[in-house]
Backbone of each chain as ProteinMPNN parsed JSONL, in Angstrom:
{"seq_chain_A": "MEDHVETSILFDFYESLFTEKQVDIMNLYYNENLSLAEISEITNTSRQAIHDIIKRCNKQLLDYEEKLKLMEISRNYNEMKKSILQSLNDIRDEYSDVSLIKKLEEIEENIKRVL", "coords_chain_A": {"N_chain_A": [[109.446, 119.621, 80.476], [108.77, 118.394, 83.869], [109.459, 119.977, 87.063], [112.621, 119.086, 88.287], [113.467, 118.291, 90.977], [111.046, 117.999, 92.389], [109.777, 116.023, 90.804], [111.577, 113.942, 91.212], [111.265, 113.399, 93.913], [108.575, 112.635, 93.942], [108.768, 110.387, 92.3], [110.099, 108.611, 93.947], [108.041, 107.59, 95.572], [106.549, 105.964, 93.901], [108.192, 104.342, 92.437], [108.444, 101.519, 92.533], [106.393, 100.648, 90.896], [107.155, 100.855, 88.318], [108.99, 99.692, 85.35], [112.229, 98.049, 85.235], [113.914, 99.235, 83.315], [112.62, 101.683, 82.884], [112.94, 102.782, 85.454], [115.745, 103.004, 85.59], [116.279, 104.929, 83.58], [114.745, 107.132, 84.459], [116.041, 107.64, 86.885], [118.621, 108.337, 85.972], [118.018, 110.66, 84.633], [116.551, 112.359, 86.453], [117.79, 112.099, 88.992], [120.593, 111.848, 88.666], [120.864, 113.841, 86.937], [121.61, 113.758, 84.182], [121.927, 114.559, 80.662], [119.565, 114.181, 77.879], [120.984, 113.28, 75.676], [123.311, 112.165, 76.855], [122.183, 110.092, 78.374], [121.061, 108.614, 76.365], [123.384, 107.643, 75.078], [124.612, 106.091, 77.143], [122.625, 104.107, 77.623], [122.297, 103.005, 75.213], [120.115, 103.672, 73.545], [117.827, 105.377, 71.431], [117.816, 108.999, 71.352], [115.301, 110.126, 71.044], [113.641, 108.024, 71.872], [114.32, 107.898, 74.582], [113.432, 110.383, 75.422], [110.666, 110.048, 74.966], [110.11, 107.92, 76.773], [110.634, 109.131, 79.249], [108.715, 111.152, 79.198], [106.358, 109.637, 79.111], [106.569, 108.234, 81.538], [106.39, 110.356, 83.326], [103.773, 111.206, 82.955], [102.388, 108.951, 83.79], [103.214, 108.899, 86.411], [102.081, 111.267, 87.486], [99.466, 110.537, 87.206], [99.277, 108.293, 88.957], [99.749, 109.645, 91.373], [97.567, 111.377, 91.427], [95.578, 109.525, 91.788], [96.325, 107.879, 94.062], [97.565, 109.604, 95.868], [99.922, 109.54, 97.482], [102.213, 111.146, 97.971], [101.077, 113.588, 98.729], [99.599, 112.826, 101.017], [101.711, 111.935, 102.592], [103.125, 114.343, 102.938], [101.308, 115.985, 104.376], [101.034, 114.397, 106.604], [103.681, 114.51, 107.627], [103.898, 117.181, 108.323], [101.985, 117.381, 110.339], [103.079, 115.607, 112.164], [105.475, 116.925, 112.827], [104.382, 119.119, 114.141], [103.115, 117.936, 116.324], [105.327, 116.808, 117.662], [106.613, 119.172, 118.339], [104.792, 120.257, 120.155], [104.933, 118.376, 122.239], [107.576, 118.726, 122.984], [107.465, 121.357, 123.888], [106.003, 121.011, 126.225], [107.785, 119.506, 127.725], [109.774, 121.421, 128.076], [108.516, 123.088, 129.815], [107.897, 121.819, 132.186], [109.363, 120.369, 135.169], [109.445, 117.924, 136.236], [111.101, 114.952, 136.507], [110.397, 112.294, 135.89], [108.126, 112.64, 134.309], [109.23, 114.023, 132.135], [110.918, 112.07, 131.1], [109.08, 110.155, 130.297], [107.713, 111.59, 128.297], [109.762, 111.976, 126.472], [110.175, 109.372, 125.634], [107.803, 108.91, 124.262], [108.054, 110.779, 122.212], [110.226, 109.656, 120.859], [109.062, 107.299, 119.901], [107.115, 108.427, 118.19], [108.773, 109.592, 116.291], [109.813, 107.341, 115.116], [107.693, 106.27, 113.712], [106.527, 105.563, 110.515]], "CA_chain_A": [[109.525, 118.594, 81.574], [108.415, 118.858, 85.176], [110.54, 120.352, 87.966], [113.423, 117.9, 88.558], [113.467, 117.865, 92.398], [109.665, 117.575, 92.681], [109.553, 114.718, 90.122], [112.437, 112.959, 91.82], [110.599, 113.061, 95.179], [107.36, 111.91, 93.581], [109.142, 109.086, 91.742], [110.433, 107.747, 95.087], [106.842, 106.956, 96.084], [105.899, 105.026, 92.944], [109.257, 103.651, 91.675], [108.184, 100.066, 92.441], [105.356, 100.352, 89.897], [107.766, 100.998, 86.986], [109.888, 98.615, 84.945], [113.643, 98.295, 85.536], [114.424, 100.172, 82.295], [112.042, 103.022, 83.2], [113.57, 103.269, 86.683], [117.102, 103.393, 85.24], [116.285, 106.178, 82.804], [114.243, 108.197, 85.324], [117.115, 107.975, 87.833], [119.708, 109.045, 85.265], [117.584, 111.993, 84.265], [116.102, 113.204, 87.581], [118.685, 112.107, 90.145], [121.964, 112.099, 88.217], [120.798, 115.052, 86.11], [122.274, 113.637, 82.875], [121.132, 115.082, 79.51], [118.986, 113.117, 77.042], [122.092, 112.731, 74.829], [124.159, 111.29, 77.68], [121.405, 108.865, 78.722], [120.964, 107.889, 75.085], [124.664, 106.953, 74.869], [124.794, 105.091, 78.19], [121.66, 103.042, 77.554], [122.252, 102.523, 73.837], [118.751, 103.866, 73.101], [117.787, 106.682, 70.727], [117.452, 110.186, 72.159], [113.82, 110.273, 70.912], [113.011, 106.994, 72.715], [114.549, 108.324, 75.972], [112.5, 111.497, 75.608], [109.312, 109.477, 75.063], [109.993, 107.147, 78.002], [110.559, 110.084, 80.373], [107.41, 111.825, 79.102], [105.311, 108.67, 79.495], [106.703, 107.973, 82.992], [105.878, 111.533, 84.036], [102.292, 111.172, 82.837], [101.98, 107.809, 84.647], [103.533, 109.331, 87.768], [101.038, 112.228, 87.888], [98.236, 109.761, 87.283], [99.334, 107.56, 90.222], [99.599, 110.601, 92.483], [96.164, 111.849, 91.43], [94.717, 108.43, 92.301], [96.686, 107.37, 95.415], [97.966, 110.766, 96.698], [100.907, 109.129, 98.515], [103.063, 112.304, 98.295], [100.227, 114.576, 99.444], [99.332, 112.257, 102.33], [102.971, 111.928, 103.321], [103.48, 115.704, 103.345], [100.353, 116.383, 105.442], [101.417, 113.596, 107.789], [104.93, 115.005, 108.174], [103.639, 118.484, 108.971], [101.284, 117.115, 111.583], [104.045, 114.951, 113.02], [106.344, 117.978, 113.307], [103.651, 119.958, 115.074], [102.903, 117.119, 117.557], [106.629, 116.743, 118.35], [106.884, 120.5, 118.902], [103.946, 120.404, 121.355], [105.503, 117.537, 123.311], [108.802, 119.408, 123.36], [107.079, 122.518, 124.687], [105.61, 120.537, 127.592], [109.029, 119.13, 128.422], [110.483, 122.653, 128.486], [107.725, 123.82, 130.82], [107.797, 121.076, 133.431], [110.683, 119.908, 135.634], [109.274, 116.561, 136.749], [112.009, 114.09, 135.729], [109.667, 111.129, 135.389], [107.26, 113.122, 133.186], [110.102, 114.341, 130.98], [111.371, 110.801, 130.543], [107.928, 109.525, 129.565], [107.445, 112.355, 127.069], [110.861, 111.665, 125.54], [109.918, 108.038, 125.046], [106.711, 109.065, 123.289], [108.646, 111.466, 121.047], [111.04, 108.683, 120.092], [108.088, 106.445, 119.19], [106.506, 109.188, 117.094], [109.801, 109.755, 115.24], [110.016, 106.068, 114.453], [106.539, 105.88, 112.905], [106.663, 105.875, 109.088]], "C_chain_A": [[109.236, 119.221, 82.917], [109.679, 119.298, 85.966], [111.281, 119.082, 88.426], [113.304, 117.377, 89.998], [112.085, 117.286, 92.755], [109.385, 116.184, 92.066], [110.357, 113.609, 90.784], [111.826, 112.469, 93.149], [109.366, 112.192, 94.906], [107.679, 110.479, 93.11], [109.503, 108.088, 92.857], [109.236, 106.982, 95.607], [106.366, 105.823, 95.202], [106.917, 104.19, 92.149], [108.96, 102.161, 91.467], [107.16, 99.688, 91.388], [105.904, 100.452, 88.464], [108.695, 99.866, 86.649], [111.351, 99.022, 85.266], [114.231, 99.359, 84.577], [113.92, 101.57, 82.576], [112.734, 103.632, 84.427], [114.99, 103.773, 86.382], [117.124, 104.76, 84.577], [115.771, 107.354, 83.655], [115.312, 108.623, 86.338], [118.237, 108.763, 87.186], [119.297, 110.477, 84.983], [117.293, 112.872, 85.474], [117.008, 113.173, 88.801], [120.115, 112.407, 89.774], [122.042, 113.352, 87.34], [121.604, 114.951, 84.779], [121.343, 114.177, 81.772], [120.553, 113.886, 78.724], [120.095, 112.47, 76.198], [122.998, 111.793, 75.611], [123.46, 109.972, 78.02], [121.275, 107.971, 77.493], [122.237, 107.07, 74.826], [124.845, 105.808, 75.85], [123.875, 103.886, 77.988], [121.521, 102.449, 76.167], [120.814, 102.543, 73.274], [118.701, 105.24, 72.413], [117.309, 107.791, 71.648], [115.928, 110.359, 72.178], [113.101, 109.274, 71.847], [113.126, 107.38, 74.181], [113.537, 109.434, 76.323], [111.036, 110.984, 75.807], [109.082, 108.722, 76.39], [109.828, 108.087, 79.228], [109.19, 110.759, 80.393], [106.284, 110.901, 79.597], [105.355, 108.366, 81.007], [106.131, 109.116, 83.789], [104.371, 111.552, 84.083], [101.767, 110.098, 83.8], [102.126, 108.213, 86.119], [102.433, 110.291, 88.308], [99.691, 111.508, 88.061], [98.168, 108.958, 88.61], [99.096, 108.494, 91.406], [98.178, 111.105, 92.583], [95.241, 110.792, 92.079], [95.026, 108.032, 93.765], [97.104, 108.454, 96.372], [99.0, 110.44, 97.79], [101.802, 110.309, 98.92], [102.283, 113.31, 99.117], [99.982, 114.105, 100.881], [100.584, 112.337, 103.202], [103.356, 113.322, 103.804], [102.586, 116.206, 104.475], [100.752, 115.7, 106.736], [102.667, 114.169, 108.424], [104.772, 116.377, 108.885], [102.982, 118.287, 110.317], [102.234, 116.493, 112.626], [104.994, 116.0, 113.653], [105.652, 118.811, 114.376], [103.385, 119.239, 116.398], [104.215, 117.014, 118.363], [106.966, 118.076, 119.01], [106.06, 120.682, 120.196], [104.481, 119.603, 122.543], [106.777, 118.163, 123.872], [108.524, 120.625, 124.253], [106.686, 122.141, 126.135], [106.864, 120.174, 128.368], [109.799, 120.367, 128.889], [109.81, 123.314, 129.689], [107.768, 123.117, 132.187], [109.181, 120.509, 133.859], [110.621, 118.456, 136.169], [110.044, 115.543, 135.864], [111.291, 112.877, 135.117], [108.777, 111.497, 134.197], [108.107, 113.352, 131.95], [110.551, 113.061, 130.293], [110.274, 110.122, 129.711], [107.651, 110.247, 128.231], [108.533, 112.109, 126.019], [110.653, 110.339, 124.85], [108.842, 108.13, 123.976], [107.232, 109.755, 122.033], [109.46, 110.509, 120.192], [110.14, 107.751, 119.277], [107.468, 107.154, 117.992], [107.506, 109.335, 115.961], [110.007, 108.485, 114.456], [108.902, 105.673, 113.497], [106.684, 106.408, 111.485], [108.027, 106.488, 108.69]], "O_chain_A": [[109.425, 120.423, 83.104], [110.807, 119.011, 85.565], [110.659, 118.128, 88.892], [113.072, 116.189, 90.218], [111.987, 116.214, 93.352], [108.835, 115.3, 92.721], [109.888, 112.478, 90.907], [111.868, 111.279, 93.461], [109.15, 111.165, 95.548], [106.993, 109.516, 93.452], [109.251, 106.888, 92.737], [109.381, 105.84, 96.044], [105.837, 104.828, 95.696], [106.527, 103.413, 91.277], [109.186, 101.612, 90.389], [107.065, 98.518, 91.019], [105.187, 100.163, 87.507], [109.15, 99.146, 87.538], [111.642, 100.189, 85.529], [114.953, 100.26, 85.003], [114.682, 102.535, 82.519], [113.068, 104.817, 84.448], [115.389, 104.835, 86.858], [117.893, 105.639, 84.967], [116.314, 108.455, 83.571], [115.473, 109.811, 86.618], [118.746, 109.728, 87.756], [120.108, 111.398, 85.078], [117.742, 114.018, 85.521], [117.006, 114.125, 89.582], [120.795, 113.145, 90.487], [123.125, 113.854, 87.04], [122.193, 115.931, 84.326], [120.126, 114.236, 81.948], [120.991, 112.746, 78.885], [120.125, 111.251, 76.035], [123.408, 110.75, 75.101], [124.055, 108.896, 77.963], [121.367, 106.746, 77.576], [122.153, 105.919, 74.397], [125.188, 104.693, 75.457], [124.313, 102.749, 78.167], [120.743, 101.52, 75.949], [120.361, 101.595, 72.632], [119.447, 106.149, 72.777], [116.527, 107.578, 72.575], [115.347, 110.699, 73.208], [112.118, 109.607, 72.508], [112.174, 107.224, 74.946], [112.89, 109.41, 77.37], [110.309, 111.439, 76.69], [108.04, 108.853, 77.033], [108.997, 107.853, 80.105], [108.58, 110.921, 81.449], [105.406, 111.297, 80.363], [104.318, 108.256, 81.661], [105.468, 108.904, 84.804], [103.765, 111.87, 85.107], [100.807, 110.333, 84.534], [101.272, 107.906, 86.951], [101.942, 110.133, 89.426], [98.898, 111.836, 88.943], [97.14, 108.95, 89.287], [98.338, 108.174, 92.323], [97.637, 111.248, 93.68], [94.289, 111.108, 92.793], [94.121, 107.871, 94.585], [97.014, 108.263, 97.584], [98.951, 111.0, 98.885], [102.118, 110.455, 100.1], [102.795, 113.828, 100.108], [100.133, 114.87, 101.834], [100.538, 112.74, 104.364], [103.847, 113.486, 104.921], [103.08, 116.797, 105.435], [100.805, 116.312, 107.802], [102.72, 114.306, 109.646], [105.423, 116.664, 109.889], [103.348, 118.92, 111.307], [102.181, 116.824, 113.81], [105.27, 115.958, 114.852], [106.255, 119.166, 115.389], [103.425, 119.854, 117.463], [104.206, 117.118, 119.59], [107.533, 118.111, 120.102], [106.565, 121.194, 121.195], [104.487, 120.071, 123.682], [107.021, 118.133, 125.078], [109.235, 120.885, 125.224], [106.993, 122.844, 127.098], [106.984, 120.507, 129.547], [110.402, 120.363, 129.962], [110.455, 124.006, 130.475], [107.683, 123.773, 133.225], [110.034, 120.215, 133.022], [111.646, 117.864, 136.506], [109.717, 115.307, 134.701], [111.551, 112.493, 133.977], [108.693, 110.761, 133.214], [107.747, 112.93, 130.851], [110.565, 112.972, 129.065], [110.501, 109.607, 128.616], [107.397, 109.622, 127.201], [108.248, 112.043, 124.823], [110.911, 110.187, 123.656], [108.949, 107.511, 122.917], [106.891, 109.361, 120.918], [109.395, 110.543, 118.964], [110.422, 107.454, 118.116], [107.313, 106.569, 116.92], [107.138, 109.218, 114.792], [110.336, 108.526, 113.271], [109.102, 104.863, 112.592], [106.941, 107.596, 111.292], [108.249, 106.788, 107.517]]}, "seq_chain_B": "MEDHVETSILFDFYESLFTEKQVDIMNLYYNENLSLAEISEITNTSRQAIHDIIKRCNKQLLDYEEKLKLMEISRNYNEMKKSILQSLNDIRDEYSDVSLIKKLEEIEENIKRVL", "coords_chain_B": {"N_chain_B": [[89.526, 81.362, 95.706], [90.606, 84.382, 97.394], [90.496, 85.187, 100.956], [87.477, 86.792, 101.811], [86.998, 89.151, 103.492], [89.575, 90.119, 104.032], [90.47, 90.637, 101.395], [88.647, 92.546, 100.66], [89.32, 94.672, 102.358], [91.944, 95.134, 101.497], [91.415, 95.892, 98.885], [90.243, 98.366, 99.213], [92.43, 100.084, 99.524], [93.577, 100.22, 96.998], [91.651, 100.652, 95.103], [91.267, 102.902, 93.43], [93.033, 102.483, 91.366], [91.886, 100.742, 89.616], [89.594, 99.891, 86.909], [86.303, 101.239, 86.226], [84.399, 99.194, 85.739], [85.774, 96.951, 86.781], [85.888, 97.707, 89.498], [83.153, 97.769, 90.145], [82.424, 95.041, 89.852], [84.184, 93.798, 91.68], [83.281, 94.988, 94.059], [80.612, 93.995, 94.171], [81.165, 91.312, 94.509], [82.996, 91.089, 96.738], [82.118, 92.928, 98.727], [79.275, 93.039, 98.682], [78.851, 90.41, 98.656], [77.734, 88.78, 96.629], [76.925, 85.959, 94.428], [78.849, 84.446, 91.735], [77.05, 83.84, 89.689], [74.893, 85.541, 90.227], [76.147, 88.086, 89.936], [76.842, 87.89, 87.288], [74.328, 87.973, 86.106], [73.327, 90.524, 86.855], [75.254, 92.244, 85.726], [75.161, 91.595, 83.117], [77.074, 89.93, 81.921], [79.164, 87.167, 81.043], [79.369, 84.327, 83.228], [81.866, 83.096, 83.328], [83.518, 85.176, 82.402], [83.225, 87.021, 84.508], [84.373, 85.547, 86.587], [87.019, 85.41, 85.586], [87.71, 88.147, 85.601], [87.615, 88.786, 88.354], [89.61, 87.087, 89.283], [91.865, 88.098, 87.934], [91.923, 90.699, 88.953], [92.436, 90.186, 91.652], [95.055, 89.146, 91.464], [96.406, 91.362, 90.496], [95.958, 93.06, 92.62], [97.364, 91.865, 94.757], [99.866, 92.13, 93.694], [100.166, 94.93, 93.61], [100.129, 95.41, 96.394], [102.383, 94.006, 97.157], [104.305, 95.587, 96.027], [103.823, 98.321, 96.843], [102.945, 98.171, 99.47], [100.858, 99.343, 101.006], [98.74, 98.545, 102.704], [100.115, 97.074, 104.661], [101.872, 99.035, 105.711], [99.953, 100.817, 106.66], [98.738, 99.261, 108.689], [100.869, 98.791, 110.489], [101.349, 101.421, 111.179], [98.92, 102.14, 112.413], [98.94, 100.5, 114.655], [101.161, 101.51, 116.05], [100.257, 104.075, 116.465], [98.097, 103.623, 118.17], [99.482, 102.682, 120.398], [101.003, 104.942, 121.112], [98.981, 106.744, 121.767], [97.941, 105.438, 123.989], [100.083, 105.629, 125.749], [100.155, 108.397, 126.183], [97.707, 108.738, 127.387], [98.097, 107.252, 129.738], [99.886, 108.925, 131.061], [98.246, 111.137, 131.514], [96.454, 109.989, 133.296], [98.061, 109.726, 135.479], [98.949, 112.181, 136.356], [97.901, 115.261, 137.977], [97.86, 117.843, 137.292], [96.101, 120.387, 135.896], [96.517, 121.998, 133.624], [98.543, 120.631, 132.308], [97.195, 118.263, 131.666], [95.26, 119.228, 129.93], [96.874, 120.062, 127.785], [97.985, 117.641, 126.966], [95.698, 116.32, 126.137], [95.012, 117.814, 123.923], [97.131, 117.198, 122.233], [96.652, 114.447, 121.902], [94.215, 114.598, 120.499], [95.137, 115.741, 118.111], [96.842, 113.715, 117.202], [94.962, 111.686, 116.729], [93.63, 112.773, 114.588], [95.475, 112.6, 112.527], [96.066, 111.099, 109.414]], "CA_chain_B": [[89.535, 82.819, 95.867], [91.189, 84.839, 98.673], [89.565, 85.507, 102.02], [86.674, 87.95, 101.396], [87.191, 90.358, 104.292], [90.948, 90.602, 103.789], [90.546, 91.187, 100.032], [87.853, 93.771, 100.664], [90.145, 95.73, 103.019], [93.059, 95.394, 100.584], [90.883, 96.591, 97.686], [90.001, 99.773, 99.588], [93.649, 100.843, 99.351], [93.988, 100.317, 95.588], [90.451, 100.748, 94.223], [91.425, 103.989, 92.446], [93.893, 102.04, 90.244], [91.135, 99.799, 88.782], [88.594, 100.51, 86.031], [84.945, 101.306, 86.835], [83.806, 97.862, 85.662], [86.449, 96.093, 87.752], [85.463, 98.135, 90.796], [81.761, 97.306, 90.307], [82.388, 93.583, 90.046], [84.864, 93.468, 92.937], [82.365, 95.375, 95.157], [79.478, 93.065, 94.221], [81.638, 90.02, 94.993], [83.62, 91.1, 98.077], [81.382, 93.679, 99.717], [77.865, 92.634, 98.722], [78.868, 88.943, 98.768], [76.902, 88.104, 95.622], [77.595, 84.841, 93.762], [79.252, 84.713, 90.328], [75.824, 83.78, 88.872], [74.131, 86.787, 90.443], [76.88, 89.203, 89.325], [76.721, 87.668, 85.864], [72.996, 88.427, 85.654], [73.255, 91.983, 87.083], [76.137, 93.018, 84.819], [74.983, 91.103, 81.734], [78.412, 89.437, 81.493], [79.183, 85.735, 81.313], [79.931, 83.886, 84.517], [83.294, 82.831, 83.127], [84.222, 86.487, 82.35], [83.245, 87.563, 85.889], [85.385, 84.763, 87.287], [88.347, 85.84, 85.119], [87.973, 89.536, 86.063], [87.898, 88.727, 89.789], [90.93, 86.426, 89.433], [92.893, 89.039, 87.458], [91.966, 91.819, 89.916], [93.158, 89.679, 92.831], [96.465, 89.008, 91.146], [96.874, 92.745, 90.408], [95.862, 93.612, 93.982], [98.495, 91.315, 95.509], [101.034, 92.744, 93.107], [100.27, 96.302, 94.144], [100.483, 95.383, 97.817], [103.786, 93.581, 97.276], [105.165, 96.716, 95.615], [103.636, 99.583, 97.594], [102.757, 97.822, 100.87], [100.007, 100.351, 101.671], [97.999, 97.924, 103.833], [101.087, 96.727, 105.697], [102.297, 100.282, 106.325], [98.848, 101.355, 107.422], [98.532, 98.461, 109.9], [101.93, 99.119, 111.438], [101.135, 102.776, 111.61], [97.793, 102.178, 113.34], [99.375, 99.889, 115.913], [102.033, 102.454, 116.709], [99.418, 105.191, 116.879], [97.354, 103.19, 119.331], [100.402, 102.589, 121.532], [101.378, 106.329, 121.501], [97.805, 107.308, 122.439], [97.846, 104.766, 125.288], [101.12, 106.192, 126.623], [99.724, 109.746, 126.568], [96.595, 108.525, 128.29], [98.676, 106.833, 130.997], [100.449, 110.142, 131.739], [97.105, 111.908, 131.985], [95.886, 109.329, 134.49], [99.016, 109.742, 136.579], [99.206, 113.538, 136.869], [96.652, 115.962, 138.259], [98.017, 119.215, 136.783], [95.008, 120.623, 134.881], [97.105, 122.578, 132.399], [99.244, 119.543, 131.608], [96.203, 117.32, 131.129], [94.637, 119.883, 128.752], [97.847, 120.027, 126.694], [98.093, 116.265, 126.492], [94.461, 115.979, 125.418], [95.103, 118.458, 122.598], [98.062, 116.368, 121.4], [95.919, 113.218, 121.534], [93.257, 114.948, 119.432], [95.893, 115.892, 116.876], [97.314, 112.38, 116.724], [93.794, 110.968, 116.195], [93.279, 113.346, 113.302], [96.45, 112.349, 111.491], [95.714, 109.991, 108.533]], "C_chain_B": [[90.068, 83.183, 97.267], [90.071, 85.045, 99.705], [88.829, 86.829, 101.696], [86.963, 89.231, 102.141], [88.554, 90.974, 104.018], [91.065, 91.255, 102.402], [89.799, 92.492, 99.987], [88.637, 94.946, 101.258], [91.29, 96.147, 102.088], [92.597, 96.259, 99.38], [90.616, 98.066, 97.971], [91.233, 100.639, 99.322], [93.968, 101.139, 97.887], [92.861, 100.518, 94.6], [90.644, 101.8, 93.111], [92.26, 103.561, 91.238], [93.156, 101.096, 89.309], [90.094, 100.524, 87.946], [87.203, 100.429, 86.767], [84.294, 99.908, 86.86], [84.42, 96.89, 86.67], [85.975, 96.43, 89.187], [84.053, 97.631, 91.11], [81.736, 95.813, 90.667], [83.061, 93.189, 91.375], [83.978, 93.846, 94.144], [81.18, 94.398, 95.319], [79.934, 91.72, 94.848], [82.127, 90.087, 96.442], [82.906, 91.889, 99.142], [79.917, 93.27, 99.841], [77.739, 91.112, 98.823], [77.878, 88.236, 97.829], [77.677, 86.957, 94.992], [77.965, 85.249, 92.368], [78.004, 84.764, 89.441], [75.043, 85.08, 89.007], [74.822, 87.998, 89.776], [76.769, 89.091, 87.798], [75.4, 88.206, 85.321], [72.897, 89.965, 85.73], [74.049, 92.74, 86.018], [76.043, 92.587, 83.365], [76.315, 90.676, 81.111], [78.443, 87.95, 81.834], [79.84, 85.408, 82.654], [81.435, 83.671, 84.439], [84.112, 84.166, 83.1], [84.311, 87.105, 83.727], [84.351, 86.851, 86.706], [86.815, 85.22, 86.909], [88.703, 87.255, 85.613], [88.381, 89.532, 87.537], [89.299, 88.128, 90.004], [92.049, 87.383, 89.046], [93.063, 90.204, 88.425], [92.711, 91.393, 91.184], [94.654, 89.596, 92.624], [97.107, 90.432, 91.165], [96.965, 93.369, 91.797], [97.051, 93.129, 94.836], [99.814, 91.891, 95.016], [101.248, 94.154, 93.58], [100.715, 96.311, 95.614], [101.941, 94.949, 97.982], [104.73, 94.753, 96.973], [105.045, 97.936, 96.501], [103.41, 99.379, 99.092], [101.848, 98.803, 101.642], [99.25, 99.776, 102.862], [98.958, 97.61, 104.976], [101.53, 97.968, 106.453], [101.173, 100.86, 107.22], [98.589, 100.583, 108.705], [99.598, 98.736, 110.92], [101.752, 100.485, 112.037], [100.024, 102.858, 112.66], [98.138, 101.542, 114.704], [100.21, 100.846, 116.727], [101.219, 103.636, 117.272], [98.637, 104.84, 118.163], [98.247, 103.167, 120.584], [100.821, 103.963, 122.037], [100.201, 106.965, 122.258], [97.64, 106.708, 123.832], [98.863, 105.381, 126.25], [100.722, 107.59, 127.091], [98.589, 109.679, 127.592], [97.091, 108.109, 129.677], [99.237, 108.009, 131.766], [99.3, 110.955, 132.324], [96.496, 111.336, 133.262], [96.761, 109.53, 135.736], [99.165, 111.142, 137.212], [97.866, 114.296, 137.019], [96.688, 117.417, 137.771], [97.053, 119.49, 135.625], [95.555, 121.142, 133.561], [97.815, 121.482, 131.585], [98.248, 118.581, 130.947], [95.549, 117.927, 129.882], [95.596, 119.811, 127.528], [97.953, 118.622, 126.09], [96.864, 115.841, 125.694], [94.472, 116.575, 124.024], [96.023, 117.66, 121.652], [97.373, 115.07, 120.965], [94.938, 113.464, 120.403], [93.969, 115.077, 118.088], [96.38, 114.574, 116.308], [96.153, 111.611, 116.126], [93.408, 111.475, 114.84], [94.218, 113.007, 112.176], [96.141, 111.048, 110.721], [94.36, 109.339, 108.821]], "O_chain_B": [[89.985, 82.383, 98.198], [88.886, 85.072, 99.376], [89.452, 87.836, 101.359], [87.153, 90.282, 101.528], [88.679, 92.18, 103.803], [91.69, 92.306, 102.261], [90.247, 93.447, 99.354], [88.616, 96.058, 100.731], [91.57, 97.332, 101.91], [93.276, 97.188, 98.943], [90.746, 98.912, 97.086], [91.099, 101.801, 98.938], [94.553, 102.174, 97.568], [93.089, 100.551, 93.391], [90.217, 101.585, 91.977], [92.202, 104.208, 90.192], [93.723, 100.677, 88.301], [89.746, 101.665, 88.252], [87.0, 99.691, 87.731], [83.717, 99.499, 87.868], [83.718, 96.118, 87.323], [85.697, 95.53, 89.98], [83.793, 97.129, 92.204], [81.116, 95.397, 91.645], [82.55, 92.336, 92.101], [83.93, 93.112, 95.132], [80.803, 94.029, 96.432], [79.195, 91.088, 95.603], [81.741, 89.267, 97.274], [83.041, 91.592, 100.329], [79.379, 93.165, 100.943], [76.648, 90.589, 99.048], [77.27, 87.228, 98.192], [78.908, 86.948, 95.001], [77.48, 86.256, 91.853], [77.9, 85.611, 88.554], [74.589, 85.648, 88.014], [74.168, 88.823, 89.138], [76.618, 90.1, 87.109], [75.344, 88.804, 84.247], [72.441, 90.613, 84.789], [73.584, 93.743, 85.478], [76.732, 93.119, 82.495], [76.634, 91.001, 79.968], [77.819, 87.522, 82.804], [80.73, 86.112, 83.131], [82.178, 84.017, 85.357], [85.199, 84.27, 83.669], [85.349, 87.657, 84.092], [85.14, 87.486, 87.407], [87.682, 85.391, 87.766], [89.844, 87.522, 85.991], [89.353, 90.179, 87.927], [90.071, 88.626, 90.824], [93.063, 87.474, 89.739], [94.18, 90.648, 88.693], [93.519, 92.151, 91.721], [95.431, 89.939, 93.515], [98.165, 90.658, 91.751], [97.906, 94.098, 92.113], [97.663, 93.921, 95.552], [100.746, 92.113, 95.788], [102.367, 94.545, 93.915], [101.559, 97.111, 96.018], [102.651, 95.466, 98.845], [105.796, 94.889, 97.574], [106.056, 98.53, 96.875], [103.647, 100.285, 99.891], [102.078, 99.048, 102.826], [99.127, 100.425, 103.901], [98.638, 97.858, 106.138], [101.565, 97.971, 107.684], [101.402, 101.313, 108.342], [98.25, 101.189, 109.721], [99.293, 98.902, 112.101], [101.967, 100.698, 113.23], [100.162, 103.552, 113.667], [97.681, 101.997, 115.753], [100.013, 100.991, 117.933], [101.458, 104.117, 118.38], [98.536, 105.639, 119.093], [97.832, 103.57, 121.67], [100.982, 104.155, 123.242], [100.401, 107.641, 123.267], [97.237, 107.41, 124.76], [98.555, 105.626, 127.416], [100.922, 107.937, 128.255], [98.533, 110.468, 128.534], [96.556, 108.57, 130.686], [99.086, 108.089, 132.985], [99.359, 111.404, 133.469], [96.085, 112.061, 134.168], [96.281, 109.509, 136.87], [99.456, 111.283, 138.399], [96.88, 114.034, 136.33], [95.685, 118.127, 137.829], [97.168, 118.918, 134.541], [95.084, 120.748, 132.494], [97.704, 121.417, 130.36], [98.445, 118.149, 129.812], [95.313, 117.228, 128.897], [95.174, 119.536, 126.405], [98.004, 118.451, 124.872], [96.966, 115.107, 124.711], [94.015, 115.955, 123.064], [95.738, 117.478, 120.468], [97.493, 114.647, 119.816], [94.828, 112.667, 119.471], [93.485, 114.595, 117.064], [96.339, 114.343, 115.099], [96.329, 110.94, 115.109], [92.911, 110.714, 114.011], [93.849, 113.099, 111.005], [95.974, 110.0, 111.343], [93.971, 108.394, 108.133]]}, "name": "protein", "num_of_chains": 2, "seq": "MEDHVETSILFDFYESLFTEKQVDIMNLYYNENLSLAEISEITNTSRQAIHDIIKRCNKQLLDYEEKLKLMEISRNYNEMKKSILQSLNDIRDEYSDVSLIKKLEEIEENIKRVLMEDHVETSILFDFYESLFTEKQVDIMNLYYNENLSLAEISEITNTSRQAIHDIIKRCNKQLLDYEEKLKLMEISRNYNEMKKSILQSLNDIRDEYSDVSLIKKLEEIEENIKRVL"}
């Protein structure tokens, strides 16, 4: 199985494309970290079926990411956002003009609110 | 059928999730603006089948957007981006400090490059 944390993050992007049962099982496995046996008992489904569902969801998940790249785009975006905020912060540290600082702070707030 | 331009824009976001045949037909209909009869002739498929494929793709497209909201997110994001760029531009117009203006221009360039 894939790395739990990575899969859990990836699943957040595409969760809406899965069925309720798939979402339940994926959450129990990747977020609650339950074993196949525990999930099998809770959901009244065979251990083998749970295993197959998780495997199929993983395959589907990687396929969605390969096609839509939502996680990749989001990561690149967040890095760029961090760097832009840092640059604005550097200007604020360098200048003492109160009006300028206020304006830059407002822009930073807007950038933080985006996505 | 849905509005052509709107559907064409929406399809750009989710095209990768459709089959090659579906993509071909959707492009001929929504981008090249061919009639069902023309598409039927080009693709050697019955007019009724073309109609059904376009209808099914539209349904699927609206379902994807309802779930992932990529177009909605992208539009909100672009509006916010425009407003942030305008604010940075206003500061540049107001101040004459060459070093400050250069720094702000660099930030604007970075913001334009994001997504």
